[in-house]
N, C-alpha and C positions, 0 to 999 in steps of 0.2 A: 067614298065614291064621288065621282064627278057627275053633277046633275046636268040635265039638258038645259036648264035655265042658266047655268054658268057658262056653257060653251055655245049656246044658241041651238040651232036645229040639230036634231039627232041624226039626220040624214044630210048628206052633201054630195055634190056631183064628183068632187075631186078632193082627196086628202091634202094635196098641195095645189094651190092655184095662185099663180103670179101673173100680174098684168102690168107691163111697163116698169117692172121692178128695177130700182137703182139702189145699190148698196156701196158705201164707201169703206175703204180700208185705209184709215188715216185720211190723207188728202186725196188719195187716189180713188177714182171711181172704178171699182173692181167688177161690179155687175152693172151693166148699162142697158136699161130698157128691155129687160128679159120678160118674155111671155112664155109661160110654162104651165102645163097641167099634168099632174101625176096621179094615177089611181092605185088601186090595190095591185101589188106585185113587187118585183125587184127591179129597180131602175139603176143602171150603171151610168155614173157621171164621169165622162172622159174629157180630156183636154190637156194641152201642154202646160208647163210651168207658167204661172202668171195668167192663166185663163179665167180665174175667178172662182174656181171650184171650192176652195176652202172658205172663201168669203161667203159664197152662196150657202154652204153648209152651216156656217155660223149664223146666217140670217134665218135659215130654216129651223135652227135650234133655239131661236130667239135671243142669242147672245149679241148679235149685231142688229141694230134697229134700221129698217129701210130708210133711205134718204129721199125716196120718191117712189111713185107707183103704188101698187096694191099687192098685199100678200095675205092670203088666208090659209090657215093650217087646220085641218080637221073641222072645218066650218067656222073657225074663229078668226077674226081680224087681229093680227098681231100688234096693231097700233092701239087697240082698245085695252087699256090697263085693267079693266074689270075682268077680262077673260084670260089674261096672261098667266096668272098663277095656276088655275085649273088646267089650262092647256099644257103647261110644263109637266104636270103629273102624267100626261098621256104621251109624252115624248120619251124616246131613248136616244142617247147621243154618245158616240165614241169619237173624241177629237183625235187628230193625228198625233198630238203629243198630250198625254193626259197625266195629271198629277195623282199621287197616292201617298199614303203614309207607309213607309217601308216596314214598320213594326206590325202593321195590321196583317192578319191572316187573310187568305182569299175570302173566306166566309165573312169575316168581320168587315172587309172592304165592301163586299156586295150588300151586306146588311146595312151598312152606313149609307150607301147610295140609295137603297130602297127607302130608308128613313128620310133622306133629303127630298125624295119624291112624294113624301107624305102618304106612303102606302099604309093601309090599316095594320096596326101592330100585330094582330093575331095572324095575318096572312103572310107576314114577312119570312118566317123560318122555312115554310114549304116553298115559297117563291124563290128564295135564295138557293135552296137545294136543287130545285128544278133548273135554275139558270146555270149553276155550276156543273150539273150533270150534262146539260146540253152542249157545253163547250169542252167537255172531256177533261175536266179538272176534279172529278170526284175524289180521286186518290190524293190530291194535293189541297183539298179544301181547307185543311188546318195548317198548311205551310205558310210561313211569313212571306210577304210579297218580295222582300229583299233577297230571298233565297231562290227565286224563280228565274228561269231563263227568259230571254226577250220574247220568245214565242209564247211562253206560258203567261207572261205578263199581259200580252196582247189578248190572250183568251180570257183572262180575268177582266180586262176592260170590256170585252164583248159581253161577258156575263152581267156586268153592272148595267149595260145598255139595254138588256132584254129582260131584266128582273121584273119590271112592271108590266110585261106584255104590252108594249107600246103600240098605239095606233099608227104612229109615225116613228120609224127607226132610222137614224142617221149614222152612217159608219164612214169615217174619213180614213182612208188607207188602212183598212182592217187587217189585211194579210201581211203587213210588214212584220218580218221576223218569223213567219210561219214557214215550216218546211213543206215540201211538195205534198206529202201525205196529209198534213194538217190543212193545207189549202183545199184539197179535195173534200175533206170532211166539212170544212167551212162552207163550201159551195152547196153541199147538201143541206146544211142548216139554213142557209140563206133562202133556198127554195121553200123549205118548210115555213119559215117566217113570212115569206111573201104570199103565202096562200091566204092569209087573213088580214094582213096589214100592208101599209105602204113602206117599203124599204128603199132607201137611197144610199148607194155605195159609191163613194168617190175613190178612184184608183187610177194608177198609170198602167195597170196590167190589163191589156185589152183581152187577153185570153180568159181571164177570170170573168170578165163581163159577158163574153160570148157563152161561157159554160154555165153561168149561174143566173143571168139576168133575163127578164122578160122584155126589157125595153132599154134602149141606149139613148143617152143625152150627151151631145158633144158641144162643148163650149170653147170659144176662143175670144180672148180680149173682152171678156164679160158679156158676150153675146151668144145667142143660140145659133149654132152652125147647122145642126141636124138632129132630128129625133126619129127613131124608128126601131125596127126589130133587129136583134143580133144577126139573124139570117140574112137580112138585107145588107147589113154592114159587110158580112162575109162575101156576099154576092158581088158587091162593088169591088172588092179586092181581087176577085177572080179575073177582072178586066185589066189589071195592072196596078202600078203604085209601088211604094217602097216599104219593105218589111219582110219579116221571116214567115209570116202566115197570111192567109187571105184576109183575116180580120184586121191585122195590122196594116195591110196594104189598103184596105177600105178606109181605115182611119186616116192615113196619110193623104189619100186621094181627096177625101172630103175637106181636110184642112187646106190643102193646096188650092182646091177649087174656090173655097171661101176667100182665101187671101188674094187670089188673082182677081176676084170680082170686087174686092173692096177698094 
């Protein structure tokens, strides 16, 4: 278990708190002076290619170290090496492209990821079964990963991300490869997870954000363009813009307004 002394205060105003955050991707400043606060719930991270979404997700997962500003996760300063290891035990992360051992079964893969997160050995079997059940892979738990379809692999990736009941769950393009029915089921799972933890979902699918998220964060060129409710995004689109739905029109309207003002 993670003690309060390892991560600091047991209570904190925001699971994610960034102030003037700057993060580099190679030589490129991909996140530039970002101020952001995220609480319990499901937060949809939107933005065009190159907006800095993946770099921000990697910073939130502690893979990328900030090059400036301040970032606190679950009350812990990510630049404090003393709290980094216990913090990672409380994170769940699904990268856009994740690696795996093809010979592992789904169960073995999720067990291995639970072990890497230093979960108590006695708690792992039940936690693995619960995670596999929640993503709808109960019947394929003992199938080797190499035999799974792309959508099933993605669901196995989601299972490993939630196996430790993380306080902060990060999902980068989680619905890639999922069919429409699976996407609907995944939205339901997101809402369940967001009831007790902070979930950040990076995606290009505006409709998924509107259907499943309690909050929308829009980035462009590493900066915060807009943060608000999905209903407000949809309302903006009812006034015009480009797109096939009101939410998409709201998205394009906000981007156009931000760029014209820059």
